[in-house]
C-alpha positions in Angstrom: 90.6 -5.7 72.6 89.1 -8.9 71.1 89.3 -12.0 73.4 91.6 -13.9 71.0 94.0 -10.9 70.9 94.0 -10.7 74.7 94.8 -14.4 74.9 97.6 -14.0 72.4 99.0 -11.0 74.2 99.0 -12.8 77.5 100.8 -15.8 76.1 103.4 -13.8 74.3 103.9 -11.7 77.4 104.6 -14.9 79.3 107.0 -16.2 76.6 108.9 -12.9 76.5 109.1 -12.2 80.2 109.5 -15.8 81.6 111.1 -17.5 78.6 113.5 -14.7 77.6 113.7 -11.5 79.7 114.2 -13.1 83.1 117.3 -14.7 81.7 118.2 -12.0 79.3 118.6 -9.2 81.8 121.1 -11.4 83.8 123.2 -12.1 80.7 123.0 -9.1 78.4 125.3 -6.2 79.4 126.5 -2.9 78.2 125.2 -1.8 74.8 122.0 -3.9 74.8 120.8 -4.0 78.4 119.2 -0.5 78.4 117.4 -0.8 75.0 116.0 -4.3 75.9 114.6 -2.9 79.2 113.0 0.0 77.3 111.4 -2.4 74.8 110.1 -4.6 77.6 108.5 -1.6 79.3 106.9 -0.5 76.0 105.6 -4.0 75.5 103.9 -4.2 78.9 102.3 -0.8 78.2 100.8 -2.2 75.1 103.1 -0.2 72.8 103.9 -3.1 70.6 105.1 -1.0 67.6 107.5 0.8 69.9 108.9 -2.3 71.4 109.2 -4.0 68.0 111.1 -1.0 66.6 113.8 -1.4 69.3 113.9 -5.2 69.0 114.2 -4.9 65.2 117.2 -2.6 65.4 118.9 -4.9 67.8 118.0 -8.0 65.7 119.5 -6.3 62.6 122.7 -6.0 64.7 122.7 -9.7 65.3 121.4 -10.0 68.9 119.8 -13.4 69.1 117.4 -12.6 71.9 116.1 -9.6 69.9 115.7 -11.8 66.8 113.7 -14.2 68.9 111.5 -11.3 70.1 110.9 -10.1 66.5 110.0 -13.7 65.5 107.4 -13.9 68.2 105.9 -10.5 67.3 105.6 -11.7 63.7 104.1 -15.0 64.8 101.4 -13.4 66.8 100.9 -10.3 64.7 101.8 -7.7 67.4 103.0 -4.4 66.1 103.4 -6.0 62.7 101.2 -8.0 60.3 101.0 -11.7 61.3 103.5 -13.7 59.2 104.6 -17.3 59.8 107.2 -16.9 57.1 108.8 -13.9 58.8 108.6 -15.7 62.2 110.5 -18.6 60.7 113.1 -16.3 59.1 113.9 -14.7 62.5 113.8 -18.0 64.4 116.3 -19.4 62.0 118.7 -16.5 62.4 118.6 -16.8 66.2 118.7 -20.6 66.2 121.8 -20.5 64.1 123.5 -18.7 67.0 122.4 -21.4 69.4 119.4 -19.6 71.0 117.6 -22.5 72.5 114.1 -20.9 72.7 114.3 -20.1 69.0 115.5 -23.7 68.2 112.5 -25.0 70.2 110.0 -22.7 68.4 111.5 -23.3 65.0 111.2 -27.1 65.6 107.4 -26.6 66.2 107.1 -24.6 63.0 108.8 -27.5 61.1 106.5 -30.0 62.8 103.4 -28.1 61.8 104.6 -26.9 58.4 103.9 -23.3 59.4 105.9 -20.7 57.3 108.2 -23.5 56.1 107.8 -26.9 54.4 106.8 -29.6 57.0 109.9 -31.6 57.9 109.8 -33.8 60.9 113.5 -34.8 60.6 114.6 -31.2 60.8 112.2 -30.6 63.7 113.8 -33.6 65.6 117.3 -32.2 64.8 116.4 -28.9 66.3 114.7 -30.4 69.3 117.8 -32.5 70.0 120.1 -29.5 69.7 118.0 -27.3 71.9 117.6 -30.1 74.5 121.4 -30.7 74.5 121.8 -26.9 75.0 119.6 -27.1 78.1 116.2 -26.0 76.9 113.5 -27.5 79.3 110.9 -27.1 76.6 112.9 -29.1 74.1 113.8 -31.7 76.7 110.1 -32.2 77.3 109.4 -32.4 73.5 112.2 -35.0 73.1 110.9 -36.9 76.1 107.4 -37.1 74.4 109.0 -38.4 71.3 110.8 -41.2 73.2 107.6 -42.0 75.1 105.6 -42.5 71.9 108.4 -43.7 69.6 107.9 -40.8 67.2 111.0 -40.4 65.0 113.1 -42.3 67.6 113.1 -45.8 69.1 110.5 -45.9 71.9 112.3 -45.7 75.2 110.3 -44.7 78.3 113.3 -44.6 80.5 114.9 -41.9 78.3 111.6 -40.1 78.3 111.5 -40.3 82.1 115.0 -38.9 82.4 114.3 -36.0 80.0 111.0 -35.2 81.8 112.9 -35.2 85.1 115.6 -32.8 83.8 113.0 -30.4 82.4 110.9 -30.6 85.5 113.8 -29.4 87.6 113.5 -26.2 85.7 109.7 -26.1 86.4 108.7 -26.8 82.8 104.9 -27.3 83.2 104.3 -29.9 80.6 107.3 -32.0 81.7 106.0 -31.8 85.3 102.7 -33.2 84.2 104.2 -35.9 82.0 106.5 -36.9 84.8 103.6 -37.2 87.2 101.8 -39.4 84.6 104.7 -41.8 84.6 104.7 -42.0 88.4 101.0 -42.5 88.5 101.1 -45.3 85.9 104.4 -46.9 87.0 106.0 -46.5 83.6 109.8 -47.1 83.7 109.6 -46.2 87.4 107.9 -47.7 90.5 104.3 -46.6 90.7 103.9 -43.8 93.2 100.5 -42.1 93.3 101.5 -39.8 96.1 104.6 -38.5 94.2 102.4 -38.0 91.1 100.0 -35.9 93.1 102.8 -33.8 94.6 104.2 -33.2 91.1 100.8 -32.3 89.6 100.1 -30.1 92.6 103.3 -28.1 92.1 102.2 -27.4 88.5 98.7 -26.5 89.4 99.9 -24.2 92.2 102.0 -22.2 89.8 99.2 -21.9 87.3 96.8 -20.9 90.1 99.1 -18.1 91.1 99.0 -16.7 87.6 95.2 -17.0 87.6 94.9 -15.4 91.0 97.1 -12.5 90.0 94.8 -11.9 87.0 91.6 -12.1 88.9 90.7 -15.5 87.4 89.9 -19.0 88.7 90.9 -22.4 87.4 88.9 -25.7 87.3 90.7 -29.0 87.3 88.9 -31.2 84.8 88.3 -34.5 86.6 89.4 -36.7 83.7 90.0 -40.2 85.2 92.9 -40.8 82.8 95.1 -38.0 84.2 97.8 -38.4 86.8 96.5 -37.3 90.2 92.9 -37.6 89.0 92.5 -41.4 88.7 89.9 -41.5 91.4 87.7 -39.2 93.5 90.1 -39.7 96.4 93.1 -38.8 94.3 91.3 -35.7 93.0 90.5 -34.6 96.5 94.1 -35.2 97.7 95.3 -33.1 94.7 93.0 -30.2 95.4 94.0 -30.2 99.1 97.7 -30.5 98.3 97.5 -27.4 96.1 95.6 -25.7 98.9 94.2 -22.7 97.0 90.4 -23.2 97.1 89.7 -19.6 96.3 91.5 -20.0 92.9 91.7 -23.7 92.0 88.5 -25.7 92.0 87.0 -28.9 90.5 85.1 -29.4 87.2 82.6 -32.1 87.8 81.5 -34.1 84.8 78.7 -36.7 85.3 80.4 -39.2 83.0 83.8 -39.1 84.7 82.5 -38.9 88.2 80.3 -42.0 87.6 83.5 -43.9 86.8 85.1 -42.4 89.9 82.3 -44.1 91.8 83.1 -47.4 90.2 86.8 -47.0 90.8 87.5 -47.8 87.1 91.1 -46.6 87.1 91.6 -46.9 90.9 89.8 -50.0 92.2 91.0 -49.3 95.7 88.8 -46.2 95.8 85.6 -47.8 94.4 82.4 -47.0 96.3 80.2 -49.4 94.4 80.7 -52.3 92.0 79.4 -52.7 88.4 75.9 -54.1 88.5 75.1 -52.2 91.7 71.5 -51.6 92.8 69.9 -48.2 93.2 70.0 -48.8 97.0 73.7 -49.1 96.8 74.3 -46.3 94.3 72.6 -43.3 95.9 74.3 -43.4 99.3 77.7 -44.0 97.6 77.0 -41.1 95.2 76.1 -38.8 98.0 79.3 -39.7 99.8 81.5 -38.9 96.8 79.7 -35.7 95.9 79.9 -34.5 99.5 83.7 -34.7 99.3 84.1 -32.9 96.0 81.1 -30.6 95.9 82.8 -27.9 98.1 85.5 -27.6 95.5 83.2 -27.7 92.4 83.1 -24.5 90.4 82.2 -25.9 87.0 79.7 -28.5 86.0 79.2 -30.7 82.9 76.0 -32.5 82.4 76.6 -35.8 80.7 75.6 -39.5 80.4 77.7 -42.6 80.8 77.2 -46.3 80.3 79.8 -47.5 82.8 82.5 -47.7 80.0 85.6 -45.8 79.0 86.7 -44.5 75.7 89.8 -42.8 74.2 93.3 -43.3 73.0 96.8 -42.0 73.7 96.9 -39.5 76.6 93.1 -39.8 76.9 93.1 -43.6 77.2 90.6 -45.0 79.7 88.7 -41.8 80.2 85.0 -41.4 80.8 82.8 -42.2 77.8 80.2 -39.7 76.9 76.9 -41.1 75.7 73.8 -39.5 74.1 71.3 -38.1 76.6 68.8 -40.8 75.9 71.2 -43.7 75.5 69.4 -46.9 76.5 72.5 -48.1 78.2 73.0 -44.9 80.2 73.4 -45.6 83.9 72.6 -42.1 85.2 69.5 -40.4 86.2 70.9 -37.2 84.8 68.5 -34.8 86.6 68.8 -36.4 90.0 72.6 -36.7 89.8 72.9 -33.1 88.7 71.0 -32.0 91.8 73.7 -33.3 94.1 76.4 -31.2 92.4 74.4 -28.1 91.9 73.4 -27.8 95.6 74.8 -24.4 96.7 76.1 -23.7 93.2 75.6 -19.9 93.3 77.5 -19.6 96.5 80.5 -21.3 94.8 80.3 -18.8 92.0 79.2 -21.2 89.2 77.9 -19.1 86.4 76.7 -21.7 83.9 76.4 -25.4 83.1 77.0 -27.1 79.9 76.7 -30.5 78.2 79.8 -32.6 77.5 79.4 -34.8 74.4 82.9 -34.4 72.9 83.2 -38.1 72.1 80.1 -38.3 69.9 80.8 -39.5 66.3 80.3 -36.9 63.7 77.2 -38.6 62.3 75.6 -38.4 65.7 76.6 -34.7 66.1 75.0 -33.9 62.7 71.5 -35.2 63.8 69.1 -32.6 65.0 67.5 -35.1 67.4 70.8 -35.4 69.2 70.7 -31.7 70.1 67.0 -31.8 70.8 67.6 -34.6 73.4 70.5 -32.7 74.9 68.5 -29.5 75.2 65.6 -31.4 76.8 68.0 -32.9 79.4 69.5 -29.5 80.1 66.1 -27.8 80.5 65.1 -30.5 83.0 68.2 -29.9 85.0 67.5 -26.2 85.0 63.8 -26.5 85.9 64.4 -29.0 88.7 67.3 -27.2 90.3 66.4 -23.6 89.9 69.1 -22.7 87.3 68.1 -19.4 85.7 71.2 -18.1 83.9 
């Protein structure tokens, strides 16, 4: 099975089992309970056509949850050719019956203009209706709109209340958004410890899913994220989750340099801007020694001591070209600290992170020549052979 198909199947499995079936089998009785269980079993065996046949029969009889299932199968192209138009048609039929998951998914289709003309007003109406009907996903979406002022007057207190309600139902995005508000003190007293606990609860659930599927997760050390504003916060978060065999740290040279400076958390700074080499290296070794045991993924990068970004990525580590004259890092030497014992921690590869380069920089061959040269130096100096 192609990787993209596997990803789609895993996501739809989660949507069907967590978003619908766990609730469905408690509420659907009599005529429909048996067939729905049969369809679920077929789906998990990979018999998508068989599952769809049952759901289609029930959908034609007007069962909203079956209509939702048919919509998802059409959206992902499982057991039937992929069709946004068909997905919208079945979402609409289920949404008209007050099915909150369908209202939420249909709102996303209107937002994106998939299978239907783009209509942000209709998307907002559906989000409101689903949120009022108790959909945690819709409550989170509505909260995001109030936080940004998109289609509604900006109101961070309303956003906080909506995130809080959705988080009580363990909606992952709402839990993250709520943690961000605690971390930044937006409409609520700043509370980094509470933010870390909120993020940790989200990561723990994600790590359980990864563990059960034989996978590991790496928390990207973006300094803009709640629970990750500093090296100390990152360490506290990893320890709070307490699943080192499954959840580790993704070290990025650009972000971790700003950790050292305490850019978003001055109380945890280990050096100050304008530091000397004599100050830098002992401090760098101290920071890396704390995070290296957790590090299972590594990004080579350069940073000039500045941040870059906007929106949810505001004040995050700026990535500079490998040969940037303002770069503060000895890339090869810094990489050596993180790659010590890399194979024992299961690191399989390293990569370059230059996601913030302007397009004109990315289109220059010399940019990639310089990046490749830096990567080869890291490999040759630290024994990396894969």
